[in-house]
C-alpha positions in Angstrom: 173.1 146.4 103.3 176.1 143.9 102.3 178.1 147.0 100.5 180.5 148.5 103.0 179.5 151.5 104.6 182.8 153.1 104.3 182.8 152.1 100.1 179.3 154.1 99.6 178.7 157.9 99.2 176.3 160.1 100.8 173.6 161.3 99.0 171.9 164.4 99.2 168.9 164.2 102.0 166.1 166.7 101.6 163.2 167.6 104.5 160.6 165.7 103.9 162.6 162.5 103.9 161.8 159.9 107.0 164.8 159.3 109.2 165.6 155.9 110.0 163.6 153.4 112.6 165.3 152.0 115.2 165.8 148.6 113.6 167.3 150.2 110.7 169.5 152.4 113.2 170.4 148.9 115.1 171.4 147.0 111.9 173.6 149.9 110.7 175.2 150.5 114.0 176.5 146.6 113.7 178.7 147.9 110.9 180.3 150.2 113.3 180.1 149.2 116.8 182.3 152.0 118.6 179.3 154.2 117.7 176.3 154.5 120.0 173.0 155.7 119.2 171.7 158.7 121.4 168.5 158.1 123.5 166.1 160.0 121.0 167.9 157.9 117.9 168.2 160.8 116.2 172.6 161.3 116.3 175.2 158.6 116.9 178.2 159.5 118.7 182.3 158.1 118.9 184.7 159.2 121.6 188.5 159.2 120.1 191.6 159.6 122.1 194.7 160.2 120.8 198.5 160.8 122.5 198.6 164.1 122.8 197.3 167.5 120.5 198.8 166.9 117.4 197.2 163.2 116.5 194.0 165.1 117.8 194.2 167.5 115.3 196.0 165.6 112.7 192.4 163.2 112.8 190.2 166.5 113.2 191.7 167.7 109.4 191.2 164.4 108.1 187.6 163.7 109.3 187.0 168.0 107.9 188.1 166.8 104.6 185.9 163.6 104.8 183.0 165.7 106.0 183.7 167.8 102.9 184.4 165.5 100.2 180.7 163.6 101.7 179.1 167.0 101.8 177.8 165.6 105.1 179.4 167.7 108.5 179.5 166.4 112.0 179.3 168.2 115.2 182.6 167.9 117.4 184.5 168.9 120.6 188.1 168.1 121.2 190.4 168.9 123.6 194.2 168.0 124.0 194.1 165.0 123.3 190.4 163.7 122.7 187.9 164.3 120.4 184.0 163.2 120.4 182.5 163.4 117.4 178.6 163.5 116.2 176.7 162.9 113.0 172.7 163.8 113.0 171.2 164.5 109.5 169.4 168.1 110.4 167.2 168.5 107.2 165.5 165.8 108.3 165.6 165.8 112.0 167.1 162.1 112.8 169.5 159.9 111.2 169.8 158.7 107.3 172.1 156.4 106.0 174.8 159.1 105.5 175.2 159.8 109.0 176.5 155.7 109.2 178.7 156.2 106.0 180.4 159.2 107.1 181.1 157.3 110.4 182.5 154.3 108.8 184.8 156.7 106.7 185.9 158.2 110.0 186.5 155.0 111.8 189.0 154.0 108.9 191.0 157.2 109.5 192.2 155.1 112.3 192.9 151.3 110.5 195.0 153.2 108.3 
């Protein structure tokens, strides 16, 4: 996995594909250190904090653009100055590389 996750593109993931195992999840999490795996390793989450509502909404809109471009959509909740984002691959009932690709791309929003 030498290629930067944020430079990859999501590939369609169908039911029947096996979710990533704990070892693969651990390796991929090293590339997105602010994200945490759920206790059951079926999703990854991160909380983002902002200075005000407008910046929170700008982040959500940019995240939506990434999700639509990659055709891989997160669950999220938001308030005045925060957004909590969760990625999982519903079709396989767990994590795929797509979740980590999108998480890395969302992280890149804050680097710009």
